[in-house]
N, C-alpha and C positions, 0 to 999 in steps of 0.2 A: 733659862739662860740663853737658849739657842735663838731666841727672838730679840735679844739685845744686839742690835746691829751697829755698824759704824755710823750709819745715818742717824740712828736714835741717840747715840753718844754725842755726835756733832750738834744735833738739834738741842740736846740738853745743855751743853756748854754754852752755845749761843744764847739760849733762852735764859740761862743763869745770869749772864751779863746784862741781857736786855731787861730782866726783872729788877736787878739792882738799879739800873738807869731809870726805869719806870718809877720805882719807889722814890728815888731821889727827886725826879722831876715833879711828881705828885706832891711830895712834902714841900718842895721849894715853891711851887705854885700856890699852895694853901697858905704857907707862911707869909708870902708876899701879896696875899689877897688877889691873886690872879685866878679867880674861880672859873673863868671861861677857859683858861689854860688847862685846868684839870680835865675838862671834857675833851679838849683837843688831844692831850697826851693819852687819855684813855682810849679815844677812838683810833689813834695811830697805833697804839699798843695792840688793841684788839684786831685790827686789820692785818698788821704785820704778823701777829701770832697765827691768825687763820691762814694766811698765805704760806707761812713757813711750815705749818703742819701739813697743809695740802701738798706743798712741793716735796717735802721729805717723804711723805706717804707714797707719792708717785715714784720717787727714786727707789724706795724700799720694795715696792711692788715688782720692780724689774728683777730683783735679786732673790726675793723670798716668795715661796708659794703660799702666800697668805692673802686672805681677803678680809681685811680688818677695818677698812674705812678710816684709817688714821687713829684708831682707838688707842693703840700703845702710845702714840705721840700725845694724845689728849691727856691720858693718865699721867705721863711723865711731866707734861706742862703744868698740870694742876698741882702735883706735889712739889715741883720746883717753886712755883709761884707761892704756894702756901708756906714753904720753908723760908723763902726769901722775905716774905711779908712778916712773918713772926720774928725773924732775925732783925729786920728793920725796926720793928716795934720795941724789941729788947735793947738794941745797941745803936740804932740809927738816930738821926736827929729828926724826930717826927715833928710835925706842925702842931701848934696848940689846937688846931681845928680837927685833928685826927683822933679817933678813939678806937679802941680795940673792937667795940661792937660793930663798927663799920666793916672791919676785916672779917668778923664772924658772919655777918649777914652776906657779904660777898662770897665767902667760902661756901655757905649753904646754897646760895643761888647757883654757883658754879658746880657744886656737887650734884644738884638736881639735874643740871644740864648733862653732866657726866653719866648719871644713871640713865637718862633718856638715850644718850649715845650708846651705852652698854646694851640697852634693850634692843635698839636698832641693830647693833653689831651682832647680838645673839640671833635675832630673827633672820638677818641676812646670812649669817653663817650656817643656819639650818638649811638654807636653800642652796648650799654649796657642798661640794665633796672634798673633804679634808682641806678646807680653806679655799678651794678653787670653785669658780662658777661652773655649773654643769654645762652651760653653753660653751665655755672655753675648752672643756675636756672633749666633748663629743662633736666638735666641728669637723 
């Protein structure tokens, strides 16, 4: 619990709203046969997500003695996206072109990326002392 920071909470709330907006725009684009719009919305969503995680990770690094490469933000983002997507499929107005299998495949792909991020996080953490880079401690 000590690693749940104000920045992580702010990120999660912003991302919660962004995820609902993303799901709405994807469903709207598919329903109205704007298939190029789906790619544009997805690209903007991915880029903004990456920038937001990167930015909040830098802000957190200033206040916490952690060297986590944004892993906490990546995990929070994944679970929020998964929750919002499943809620959207249950209660939202999905497009006739959307199927749950697409969500499941996307979830598996993202989970694989998250596992790779976890492996990099663990390897990087082993090269540090209590979450700090050795070069930062002994300068």
